C-alpha positions, 0 to 999 in steps of 0.5 A: 072881096065880093059883095054880100048878096042879100036874100029875104025870107018872107013869112010865107017861106019864099026866098027873095034874091034882092040882087036879081029881084026875083024869088028863088028856091032852096036849090038856088041857095045851093047853087050860091054855096057851090059857086062860093058866092057870099050871101046872107038870108035874113027874115024880111019882117024882123031882119034876123039872120036866117043864113044858118037855119037856111043852110040846115034846111038845105042839108036836111033836104039833101039828106032826105033826097037820099044824098047821105053824108050824115049817118043816123049815129053821127046825127045822134052824137051831134045832138048829144053835144048841144048843151054839153060842156064840150059843144064849143070844142066839138064845133071847132073840131068839126070846122077844122076837120072839114077845112082840113078835108077840103084842102086835101080834097084836090089830092084825093081826086088826083089820078097822079096819086093812083100812079104814085101809089097813094091811095084814098084810104091812106090819105083819109087815114092821114087826115084822120090822124091829123084830126085826132092829134088836134082833138087831143090838143083840144082836150089837153087844153080843156083839162088844163083850163079845168084844173086852173079854175 
């Protein structure tokens, strides 16, 4: 397993990469993500882990620049889940969904699928069906736990 790269965030919001001993920008963090490098962002003063906040900041910047993945409706629904009793389930569902999508991503891009008649929309429908089955299972477990309590 690769070494975890330490990025320090200073009060002036500057990011310092301790591996290369220089300041970096948010787009450099994106490059670390894209190249699957392990890293952690910590507050230089308190030692608090700021990795999630930094990634959210990166996503917000990408969304602002017109590279939309998250629609306004999706964002509104996500906001509603914070503090909701199903917040944990939604988190697991989203994580599972993204991992499933990523595992099928190569298949979606494959020219062989075009030749074999497998369309991207039918593959996406298959992913959505698997996600809904998983969500239904999570709901059944949650309901059972509620009944037992």
